PyMOL commands that place a pseudoatom at each C-alpha (Angstrom):
pseudoatom trace, name=CA, resn=MET, resi=1, chain=A, elem=C, hetatm=0, pos=[130.862, 77.196, 175.451]
pseudoatom trace, name=CA, resn=ILE, resi=2, chain=A, elem=C, hetatm=0, pos=[133.215, 79.979, 176.491]
pseudoatom trace, name=CA, resn=ASN, resi=3, chain=A, elem=C, hetatm=0, pos=[135.529, 80.396, 179.439]
pseudoatom trace, name=CA, resn=ALA, resi=4, chain=A, elem=C, hetatm=0, pos=[134.606, 82.933, 182.114]
pseudoatom trace, name=CA, resn=GLN, resi=5, chain=A, elem=C, hetatm=0, pos=[137.728, 84.995, 181.372]
pseudoatom trace, name=CA, resn=ASP, resi=6, chain=A, elem=C, hetatm=0, pos=[136.479, 85.536, 177.784]
pseudoatom trace, name=CA, resn=ILE, resi=7, chain=A, elem=C, hetatm=0, pos=[133.412, 87.532, 178.890]
pseudoatom trace, name=CA, resn=LYS, resi=8, chain=A, elem=C, hetatm=0, pos=[133.371, 91.060, 177.470]
pseudoatom trace, name=CA, resn=ASN, resi=9, chain=A, elem=C, hetatm=0, pos=[130.775, 93.845, 177.247]
pseudoatom trace, name=CA, resn=GLY, resi=10, chain=A, elem=C, hetatm=0, pos=[127.992, 92.723, 174.914]
pseudoatom trace, name=CA, resn=THR, resi=11, chain=A, elem=C, hetatm=0, pos=[128.646, 88.995, 175.370]
pseudoatom trace, name=CA, resn=CYS, resi=12, chain=A, elem=C, hetatm=0, pos=[125.380, 87.069, 175.619]
pseudoatom trace, name=CA, resn=ILE, resi=13, chain=A, elem=C, hetatm=0, pos=[125.232, 83.964, 177.828]
pseudoatom trace, name=CA, resn=ARG, resi=14, chain=A, elem=C, hetatm=0, pos=[122.516, 81.493, 178.808]
pseudoatom trace, name=CA, resn=MET, resi=15, chain=A, elem=C, hetatm=0, pos=[122.294, 80.936, 182.563]
pseudoatom trace, name=CA, resn=ASP, resi=16, chain=A, elem=C, hetatm=0, pos=[119.418, 79.494, 184.657]
pseudoatom trace, name=CA, resn=ASN, resi=17, chain=A, elem=C, hetatm=0, pos=[117.274, 79.170, 181.475]
pseudoatom trace, name=CA, resn=ASN, resi=18, chain=A, elem=C, hetatm=0, pos=[117.524, 82.952, 180.878]
pseudoatom trace, name=CA, resn=LEU, resi=19, chain=A, elem=C, hetatm=0, pos=[119.588, 85.030, 178.471]
pseudoatom trace, name=CA, resn=TYR, resi=20, chain=A, elem=C, hetatm=0, pos=[121.882, 87.722, 179.865]
pseudoatom trace, name=CA, resn=PHE, resi=21, chain=A, elem=C, hetatm=0, pos=[124.043, 90.404, 178.242]
pseudoatom trace, name=CA, resn=CYS, resi=22, chain=A, elem=C, hetatm=0, pos=[127.250, 91.437, 179.985]
pseudoatom trace, name=CA, resn=ILE, resi=23, chain=A, elem=C, hetatm=0, pos=[127.136, 95.185, 180.600]
pseudoatom trace, name=CA, resn=GLU, resi=24, chain=A, elem=C, hetatm=0, pos=[130.203, 95.435, 182.857]
pseudoatom trace, name=CA, resn=PHE, resi=25, chain=A, elem=C, hetatm=0, pos=[133.100, 93.121, 183.718]
pseudoatom trace, name=CA, resn=LEU, resi=26, chain=A, elem=C, hetatm=0, pos=[136.215, 93.226, 185.856]
pseudoatom trace, name=CA, resn=HIS, resi=27, chain=A, elem=C, hetatm=0, pos=[139.089, 90.744, 186.026]
pseudoatom trace, name=CA, resn=VAL, resi=28, chain=A, elem=C, hetatm=0, pos=[140.018, 90.532, 189.739]
pseudoatom trace, name=CA, resn=LYS, resi=29, chain=A, elem=C, hetatm=0, pos=[143.348, 89.216, 191.043]
pseudoatom trace, name=CA, resn=PRO, resi=30, chain=A, elem=C, hetatm=0, pos=[143.186, 89.193, 194.836]
pseudoatom trace, name=CA, resn=GLY, resi=31, chain=A, elem=C, hetatm=0, pos=[146.400, 88.933, 196.884]
pseudoatom trace, name=CA, resn=LYS, resi=32, chain=A, elem=C, hetatm=0, pos=[145.367, 85.510, 198.160]
pseudoatom trace, name=CA, resn=GLY, resi=33, chain=A, elem=C, hetatm=0, pos=[143.185, 83.003, 196.371]
pseudoatom trace, name=CA, resn=ASN, resi=34, chain=A, elem=C, hetatm=0, pos=[142.214, 82.424, 192.767]
pseudoatom trace, name=CA, resn=THR, resi=35, chain=A, elem=C, hetatm=0, pos=[141.476, 85.076, 190.182]
pseudoatom trace, name=CA, resn=PHE, resi=36, chain=A, elem=C, hetatm=0, pos=[137.859, 85.597, 189.161]
pseudoatom trace, name=CA, resn=MET, resi=37, chain=A, elem=C, hetatm=0, pos=[135.609, 87.685, 186.915]
pseudoatom trace, name=CA, resn=ARG, resi=38, chain=A, elem=C, hetatm=0, pos=[133.160, 90.102, 188.541]
pseudoatom trace, name=CA, resn=THR, resi=39, chain=A, elem=C, hetatm=0, pos=[130.333, 90.857, 186.094]
pseudoatom trace, name=CA, resn=LYS, resi=40, chain=A, elem=C, hetatm=0, pos=[127.086, 92.785, 185.824]
pseudoatom trace, name=CA, resn=LEU, resi=41, chain=A, elem=C, hetatm=0, pos=[124.576, 90.931, 183.674]
pseudoatom trace, name=CA, resn=LYS, resi=42, chain=A, elem=C, hetatm=0, pos=[121.343, 92.342, 182.242]
pseudoatom trace, name=CA, resn=ASN, resi=43, chain=A, elem=C, hetatm=0, pos=[118.399, 89.991, 181.741]
pseudoatom trace, name=CA, resn=VAL, resi=44, chain=A, elem=C, hetatm=0, pos=[117.234, 90.208, 178.117]
pseudoatom trace, name=CA, resn=VAL, resi=45, chain=A, elem=C, hetatm=0, pos=[113.544, 89.635, 178.926]
pseudoatom trace, name=CA, resn=ASP, resi=46, chain=A, elem=C, hetatm=0, pos=[112.819, 91.833, 181.953]
pseudoatom trace, name=CA, resn=GLY, resi=47, chain=A, elem=C, hetatm=0, pos=[115.854, 94.150, 181.975]
pseudoatom trace, name=CA, resn=ARG, resi=48, chain=A, elem=C, hetatm=0, pos=[116.880, 93.388, 185.562]
pseudoatom trace, name=CA, resn=VAL, resi=49, chain=A, elem=C, hetatm=0, pos=[120.583, 93.649, 186.346]
pseudoatom trace, name=CA, resn=LEU, resi=50, chain=A, elem=C, hetatm=0, pos=[122.396, 91.169, 188.567]
pseudoatom trace, name=CA, resn=GLU, resi=51, chain=A, elem=C, hetatm=0, pos=[125.983, 90.844, 189.701]
pseudoatom trace, name=CA, resn=ARG, resi=52, chain=A, elem=C, hetatm=0, pos=[127.754, 87.486, 189.382]
pseudoatom trace, name=CA, resn=ARG, resi=53, chain=A, elem=C, hetatm=0, pos=[131.238, 86.182, 190.078]
pseudoatom trace, name=CA, resn=PHE, resi=54, chain=A, elem=C, hetatm=0, pos=[132.750, 83.505, 187.866]
pseudoatom trace, name=CA, resn=ASN, resi=55, chain=A, elem=C, hetatm=0, pos=[135.942, 81.585, 188.598]
pseudoatom trace, name=CA, resn=ILE, resi=56, chain=A, elem=C, hetatm=0, pos=[138.586, 81.686, 185.875]
pseudoatom trace, name=CA, resn=GLY, resi=57, chain=A, elem=C, hetatm=0, pos=[138.253, 78.578, 183.708]
pseudoatom trace, name=CA, resn=GLU, resi=58, chain=A, elem=C, hetatm=0, pos=[134.543, 78.151, 184.488]
pseudoatom trace, name=CA, resn=LYS, resi=59, chain=A, elem=C, hetatm=0, pos=[132.604, 77.119, 181.361]
pseudoatom trace, name=CA, resn=LEU, resi=60, chain=A, elem=C, hetatm=0, pos=[129.583, 79.214, 180.328]
pseudoatom trace, name=CA, resn=GLU, resi=61, chain=A, elem=C, hetatm=0, pos=[127.058, 78.658, 177.552]
pseudoatom trace, name=CA, resn=ASP, resi=62, chain=A, elem=C, hetatm=0, pos=[127.376, 81.532, 175.110]
pseudoatom trace, name=CA, resn=VAL, resi=63, chain=A, elem=C, hetatm=0, pos=[124.614, 82.586, 172.737]
pseudoatom trace, name=CA, resn=ARG, resi=64, chain=A, elem=C, hetatm=0, pos=[125.400, 83.954, 169.303]
pseudoatom trace, name=CA, resn=VAL, resi=65, chain=A, elem=C, hetatm=0, pos=[123.304, 87.032, 168.609]
pseudoatom trace, name=CA, resn=GLU, resi=66, chain=A, elem=C, hetatm=0, pos=[122.724, 88.895, 165.373]
pseudoatom trace, name=CA, resn=ARG, resi=67, chain=A, elem=C, hetatm=0, pos=[121.961, 92.601, 165.057]
pseudoatom trace, name=CA, resn=ARG, resi=68, chain=A, elem=C, hetatm=0, pos=[120.072, 93.680, 161.958]
pseudoatom trace, name=CA, resn=PRO, resi=69, chain=A, elem=C, hetatm=0, pos=[118.353, 96.901, 160.898]
pseudoatom trace, name=CA, resn=TYR, resi=70, chain=A, elem=C, hetatm=0, pos=[114.564, 96.620, 160.600]
pseudoatom trace, name=CA, resn=GLN, resi=71, chain=A, elem=C, hetatm=0, pos=[112.161, 99.341, 159.488]
pseudoatom trace, name=CA, resn=TYR, resi=72, chain=A, elem=C, hetatm=0, pos=[108.987, 99.988, 161.483]
pseudoatom trace, name=CA, resn=LEU, resi=73, chain=A, elem=C, hetatm=0, pos=[105.920, 99.738, 159.232]
pseudoatom trace, name=CA, resn=TYR, resi=74, chain=A, elem=C, hetatm=0, pos=[102.743, 99.812, 161.351]
pseudoatom trace, name=CA, resn=GLN, resi=75, chain=A, elem=C, hetatm=0, pos=[101.059, 98.660, 164.560]
pseudoatom trace, name=CA, resn=GLU, resi=76, chain=A, elem=C, hetatm=0, pos=[98.692, 95.696, 164.561]
pseudoatom trace, name=CA, resn=GLY, resi=77, chain=A, elem=C, hetatm=0, pos=[96.968, 95.253, 167.944]
pseudoatom trace, name=CA, resn=GLU, resi=78, chain=A, elem=C, hetatm=0, pos=[99.680, 94.934, 170.602]
pseudoatom trace, name=CA, resn=ASP, resi=79, chain=A, elem=C, hetatm=0, pos=[102.365, 93.972, 168.066]
pseudoatom trace, name=CA, resn=PHE, resi=80, chain=A, elem=C, hetatm=0, pos=[104.501, 96.247, 165.927]
pseudoatom trace, name=CA, resn=ILE, resi=81, chain=A, elem=C, hetatm=0, pos=[105.273, 95.066, 162.388]
pseudoatom trace, name=CA, resn=PHE, resi=82, chain=A, elem=C, hetatm=0, pos=[108.868, 95.477, 161.172]
pseudoatom trace, name=CA, resn=MET, resi=83, chain=A, elem=C, hetatm=0, pos=[110.498, 94.765, 157.808]
pseudoatom trace, name=CA, resn=ASN, resi=84, chain=A, elem=C, hetatm=0, pos=[113.986, 93.341, 157.345]
pseudoatom trace, name=CA, resn=GLN, resi=85, chain=A, elem=C, hetatm=0, pos=[116.005, 95.861, 155.301]
pseudoatom trace, name=CA, resn=GLU, resi=86, chain=A, elem=C, hetatm=0, pos=[117.767, 93.132, 153.291]
pseudoatom trace, name=CA, resn=THR, resi=87, chain=A, elem=C, hetatm=0, pos=[115.185, 90.383, 152.702]
pseudoatom trace, name=CA, resn=PHE, resi=88, chain=A, elem=C, hetatm=0, pos=[111.982, 92.511, 152.981]
pseudoatom trace, name=CA, resn=GLU, resi=89, chain=A, elem=C, hetatm=0, pos=[110.552, 89.837, 155.305]
pseudoatom trace, name=CA, resn=GLN, resi=90, chain=A, elem=C, hetatm=0, pos=[108.009, 91.218, 157.803]
pseudoatom trace, name=CA, resn=ILE, resi=91, chain=A, elem=C, hetatm=0, pos=[107.964, 90.185, 161.464]
pseudoatom trace, name=CA, resn=PRO, resi=92, chain=A, elem=C, hetatm=0, pos=[105.809, 91.174, 164.455]
pseudoatom trace, name=CA, resn=ILE, resi=93, chain=A, elem=C, hetatm=0, pos=[107.548, 92.295, 167.669]
pseudoatom trace, name=CA, resn=ALA, resi=94, chain=A, elem=C, hetatm=0, pos=[105.719, 92.731, 170.980]
pseudoatom trace, name=CA, resn=LYS, resi=95, chain=A, elem=C, hetatm=0, pos=[105.607, 96.238, 172.471]
pseudoatom trace, name=CA, resn=ASP, resi=96, chain=A, elem=C, hetatm=0, pos=[107.460, 95.249, 175.670]
pseudoatom trace, name=CA, resn=LEU, resi=97, chain=A, elem=C, hetatm=0, pos=[110.499, 94.055, 173.652]
pseudoatom trace, name=CA, resn=ILE, resi=98, chain=A, elem=C, hetatm=0, pos=[111.092, 97.494, 172.074]
pseudoatom trace, name=CA, resn=THR, resi=99, chain=A, elem=C, hetatm=0, pos=[113.105, 100.157, 173.887]
pseudoatom trace, name=CA, resn=GLY, resi=100, chain=A, elem=C, hetatm=0, pos=[111.951, 103.711, 173.165]
pseudoatom trace, name=CA, resn=VAL, resi=101, chain=A, elem=C, hetatm=0, pos=[108.657, 102.525, 171.651]
pseudoatom trace, name=CA, resn=ASP, resi=102, chain=A, elem=C, hetatm=0, pos=[106.817, 105.729, 172.685]
pseudoatom trace, name=CA, resn=PHE, resi=103, chain=A, elem=C, hetatm=0, pos=[109.025, 107.782, 170.342]
pseudoatom trace, name=CA, resn=MET, resi=104, chain=A, elem=C, hetatm=0, pos=[108.875, 105.461, 167.321]
pseudoatom trace, name=CA, resn=LYS, resi=105, chain=A, elem=C, hetatm=0, pos=[107.114, 106.630, 164.165]
pseudoatom trace, name=CA, resn=GLU, resi=106, chain=A, elem=C, hetatm=0, pos=[106.436, 104.841, 160.890]
pseudoatom trace, name=CA, resn=GLY, resi=107, chain=A, elem=C, hetatm=0, pos=[109.553, 104.506, 158.744]
pseudoatom trace, name=CA, resn=ASP, resi=108, chain=A, elem=C, hetatm=0, pos=[112.021, 104.583, 161.664]
pseudoatom trace, name=CA, resn=VAL, resi=109, chain=A, elem=C, hetatm=0, pos=[114.862, 102.062, 161.472]
pseudoatom trace, name=CA, resn=VAL, resi=110, chain=A, elem=C, hetatm=0, pos=[115.590, 100.112, 164.671]
pseudoatom trace, name=CA, resn=GLU, resi=111, chain=A, elem=C, hetatm=0, pos=[118.232, 97.527, 165.512]
pseudoatom trace, name=CA, resn=VAL, resi=112, chain=A, elem=C, hetatm=0, pos=[116.680, 94.101, 166.132]
pseudoatom trace, name=CA, resn=VAL, resi=113, chain=A, elem=C, hetatm=0, pos=[118.758, 91.680, 168.200]
pseudoatom trace, name=CA, resn=SER, resi=114, chain=A, elem=C, hetatm=0, pos=[117.937, 87.998, 167.722]
pseudoatom trace, name=CA, resn=ASP, resi=115, chain=A, elem=C, hetatm=0, pos=[119.272, 84.622, 168.852]
pseudoatom trace, name=CA, resn=ALA, resi=116, chain=A, elem=C, hetatm=0, pos=[121.150, 83.301, 165.793]
pseudoatom trace, name=CA, resn=SER, resi=117, chain=A, elem=C, hetatm=0, pos=[120.446, 79.623, 166.528]
pseudoatom trace, name=CA, resn=THR, resi=118, chain=A, elem=C, hetatm=0, pos=[116.664, 79.872, 167.021]
pseudoatom trace, name=CA, resn=GLU, resi=119, chain=A, elem=C, hetatm=0, pos=[115.949, 83.131, 165.115]
pseudoatom trace, name=CA, resn=THR, resi=120, chain=A, elem=C, hetatm=0, pos=[114.030, 84.313, 168.216]
pseudoatom trace, name=CA, resn=VAL, resi=121, chain=A, elem=C, hetatm=0, pos=[113.810, 88.089, 168.597]
pseudoatom trace, name=CA, resn=LEU, resi=122, chain=A, elem=C, hetatm=0, pos=[115.355, 89.095, 171.925]
pseudoatom trace, name=CA, resn=TYR, resi=123, chain=A, elem=C, hetatm=0, pos=[114.645, 92.838, 171.739]
pseudoatom trace, name=CA, resn=ALA, resi=124, chain=A, elem=C, hetatm=0, pos=[114.523, 95.832, 169.406]
pseudoatom trace, name=CA, resn=GLU, resi=125, chain=A, elem=C, hetatm=0, pos=[116.374, 99.040, 170.147]
pseudoatom trace, name=CA, resn=MET, resi=126, chain=A, elem=C, hetatm=0, pos=[115.588, 102.532, 168.891]
pseudoatom trace, name=CA, resn=PRO, resi=127, chain=A, elem=C, hetatm=0, pos=[118.544, 104.810, 168.071]
pseudoatom trace, name=CA, resn=VAL, resi=128, chain=A, elem=C, hetatm=0, pos=[119.673, 106.787, 171.138]
pseudoatom trace, name=CA, resn=THR, resi=129, chain=A, elem=C, hetatm=0, pos=[118.212, 110.039, 169.785]
pseudoatom trace, name=CA, resn=THR, resi=130, chain=A, elem=C, hetatm=0, pos=[115.339, 110.809, 167.436]
pseudoatom trace, name=CA, resn=VAL, resi=131, chain=A, elem=C, hetatm=0, pos=[113.877, 113.998, 165.969]
pseudoatom trace, name=CA, resn=LEU, resi=132, chain=A, elem=C, hetatm=0, pos=[110.133, 114.570, 166.427]
pseudoatom trace, name=CA, resn=LYS, resi=133, chain=A, elem=C, hetatm=0, pos=[107.731, 117.411, 165.691]
pseudoatom trace, name=CA, resn=ILE, resi=134, chain=A, elem=C, hetatm=0, pos=[105.740, 119.023, 168.515]
pseudoatom trace, name=CA, resn=THR, resi=135, chain=A, elem=C, hetatm=0, pos=[102.005, 118.766, 167.821]
pseudoatom trace, name=CA, resn=TYR, resi=136, chain=A, elem=C, hetatm=0, pos=[100.768, 120.608, 170.936]
pseudoatom trace, name=CA, resn=THR, resi=137, chain=A, elem=C, hetatm=0, pos=[102.232, 122.763, 173.696]
pseudoatom trace, name=CA, resn=GLU, resi=138, chain=A, elem=C, hetatm=0, pos=[101.308, 125.977, 175.465]
pseudoatom trace, name=CA, resn=PRO, resi=139, chain=A, elem=C, hetatm=0, pos=[102.700, 129.028, 173.627]
pseudoatom trace, name=CA, resn=GLY, resi=140, chain=A, elem=C, hetatm=0, pos=[106.085, 130.258, 174.795]
pseudoatom trace, name=CA, resn=LEU, resi=141, chain=A, elem=C, hetatm=0, pos=[106.744, 133.848, 175.801]
pseudoatom trace, name=CA, resn=LYS, resi=142, chain=A, elem=C, hetatm=0, pos=[109.702, 135.967, 174.785]
pseudoatom trace, name=CA, resn=GLY, resi=143, chain=A, elem=C, hetatm=0, pos=[112.311, 136.086, 177.539]
pseudoatom trace, name=CA, resn=ASP, resi=144, chain=A, elem=C, hetatm=0, pos=[111.411, 132.679, 179.005]
pseudoatom trace, name=CA, resn=THR, resi=145, chain=A, elem=C, hetatm=0, pos=[114.974, 131.405, 178.685]
pseudoatom trace, name=CA, resn=ALA, resi=146, chain=A, elem=C, hetatm=0, pos=[116.379, 132.752, 181.961]
pseudoatom trace, name=CA, resn=THR, resi=147, chain=A, elem=C, hetatm=0, pos=[115.198, 129.922, 184.200]
pseudoatom trace, name=CA, resn=ASN, resi=148, chain=A, elem=C, hetatm=0, pos=[115.428, 126.168, 183.816]
pseudoatom trace, name=CA, resn=ALA, resi=149, chain=A, elem=C, hetatm=0, pos=[111.635, 125.777, 183.910]
pseudoatom trace, name=CA, resn=THR, resi=150, chain=A, elem=C, hetatm=0, pos=[109.944, 123.241, 181.622]
pseudoatom trace, name=CA, resn=LYS, resi=151, chain=A, elem=C, hetatm=0, pos=[106.458, 122.581, 180.301]
pseudoatom trace, name=CA, resn=PRO, resi=152, chain=A, elem=C, hetatm=0, pos=[104.759, 119.491, 178.851]
pseudoatom trace, name=CA, resn=ALA, resi=153, chain=A, elem=C, hetatm=0, pos=[104.660, 119.089, 175.058]
pseudoatom trace, name=CA, resn=THR, resi=154, chain=A, elem=C, hetatm=0, pos=[102.985, 116.406, 172.953]
pseudoatom trace, name=CA, resn=VAL, resi=155, chain=A, elem=C, hetatm=0, pos=[105.047, 115.080, 170.031]
pseudoatom trace, name=CA, resn=GLU, resi=156, chain=A, elem=C, hetatm=0, pos=[103.824, 113.503, 166.784]
pseudoatom trace, name=CA, resn=THR, resi=157, chain=A, elem=C, hetatm=0, pos=[103.890, 109.967, 168.227]
pseudoatom trace, name=CA, resn=GLY, resi=158, chain=A, elem=C, hetatm=0, pos=[101.520, 110.972, 171.046]
pseudoatom trace, name=CA, resn=ALA, resi=159, chain=A, elem=C, hetatm=0, pos=[104.162, 110.858, 173.789]
pseudoatom trace, name=CA, resn=THR, resi=160, chain=A, elem=C, hetatm=0, pos=[104.537, 113.734, 176.263]
pseudoatom trace, name=CA, resn=VAL, resi=161, chain=A, elem=C, hetatm=0, pos=[107.963, 115.298, 176.780]
pseudoatom trace, name=CA, resn=ARG, resi=162, chain=A, elem=C, hetatm=0, pos=[109.127, 118.053, 179.158]
pseudoatom trace, name=CA, resn=VAL, resi=163, chain=A, elem=C, hetatm=0, pos=[110.588, 120.927, 177.092]
pseudoatom trace, name=CA, resn=PRO, resi=164, chain=A, elem=C, hetatm=0, pos=[111.928, 124.430, 177.900]
pseudoatom trace, name=CA, resn=LEU, resi=165, chain=A, elem=C, hetatm=0, pos=[109.406, 127.280, 177.961]
pseudoatom trace, name=CA, resn=PHE, resi=166, chain=A, elem=C, hetatm=0, pos=[110.664, 128.853, 174.695]
pseudoatom trace, name=CA, resn=ILE, resi=167, chain=A, elem=C, hetatm=0, pos=[109.764, 125.792, 172.552]
pseudoatom trace, name=CA, resn=ASN, resi=168, chain=A, elem=C, hetatm=0, pos=[106.622, 126.298, 170.422]
pseudoatom trace, name=CA, resn=GLU, resi=169, chain=A, elem=C, hetatm=0, pos=[104.140, 124.108, 168.575]
pseudoatom trace, name=CA, resn=GLY, resi=170, chain=A, elem=C, hetatm=0, pos=[105.358, 122.882, 165.163]
pseudoatom trace, name=CA, resn=GLU, resi=171, chain=A, elem=C, hetatm=0, pos=[109.059, 122.940, 166.057]
pseudoatom trace, name=CA, resn=LEU, resi=172, chain=A, elem=C, hetatm=0, pos=[111.368, 119.935, 165.690]
pseudoatom trace, name=CA, resn=ILE, resi=173, chain=A, elem=C, hetatm=0, pos=[113.151, 118.703, 168.818]
pseudoatom trace, name=CA, resn=GLU, resi=174, chain=A, elem=C, hetatm=0, pos=[115.717, 115.995, 169.485]
pseudoatom trace, name=CA, resn=ILE, resi=175, chain=A, elem=C, hetatm=0, pos=[114.728, 113.453, 172.172]
pseudoatom trace, name=CA, resn=ASP, resi=176, chain=A, elem=C, hetatm=0, pos=[116.777, 110.849, 174.049]
pseudoatom trace, name=CA, resn=THR, resi=177, chain=A, elem=C, hetatm=0, pos=[114.774, 107.627, 173.501]
pseudoatom trace, name=CA, resn=ARG, resi=178, chain=A, elem=C, hetatm=0, pos=[116.190, 105.915, 176.614]
pseudoatom trace, name=CA, resn=ASP, resi=179, chain=A, elem=C, hetatm=0, pos=[114.557, 108.278, 179.113]
pseudoatom trace, name=CA, resn=GLY, resi=180, chain=A, elem=C, hetatm=0, pos=[112.387, 110.594, 176.996]
pseudoatom trace, name=CA, resn=SER, resi=181, chain=A, elem=C, hetatm=0, pos=[114.353, 113.717, 177.838]
pseudoatom trace, name=CA, resn=TYR, resi=182, chain=A, elem=C, hetatm=0, pos=[114.584, 116.822, 175.639]
pseudoatom trace, name=CA, resn=GLN, resi=183, chain=A, elem=C, hetatm=0, pos=[118.050, 117.273, 174.096]
pseudoatom trace, name=CA, resn=ASN, resi=184, chain=A, elem=C, hetatm=0, pos=[117.846, 120.354, 171.854]
pseudoatom trace, name=CA, resn=ARG, resi=185, chain=A, elem=C, hetatm=0, pos=[115.911, 122.175, 169.165]
pseudoatom trace, name=CA, resn=VAL, resi=186, chain=A, elem=C, hetatm=0, pos=[116.508, 121.140, 165.540]
pseudoatom trace, name=CA, resn=LYS, resi=187, chain=A, elem=C, hetatm=0, pos=[116.422, 123.584, 162.635]
pseudoatom trace, name=CA, resn=ALA, resi=188, chain=A, elem=C, hetatm=0, pos=[114.280, 122.322, 159.748]
for i in range(1, 188): cmd.bond("trace and resi %d" % i, "trace and resi %d" % (i + 1))
show_as sticks, trace
zoom trace
């Protein structure tokens, strides 16, 4: 149990039989009345964000979480098989628990967050950016850099990304895994 005033970004609490991560908090001292904590909490399972106020001194059930690097090995049906980097133990993780799954290729290392008391996987998170090779796109023309126009390109994982017109097939590009946006071209 923790006190409401001890909530910080990244703190995980159990509330209404759900797990929530604190993504934003503010200690409020109004002119009249008691101080309180205004928080934004993100549901671990469905990703919804809710705002909650907690009175100072209110007891909350905290959950100890562990973050470990796991390497993606292969896909088996709807599950993705990952290997613990330290113990070489293999675990399946459902597709909906992985952020940036469309840009994940074999051998990528992701951060797996699990409940330390029950060893239950809460979610897996790709690094913010990844480098992928373009397998198909329409050919670019010289001088197509003047406008901000984009075209669709298929990357090696099968995902489609919007890229500038000057990007060609076979090039390496950096992608933001949170929203699938093109960041820049990478020299091999």
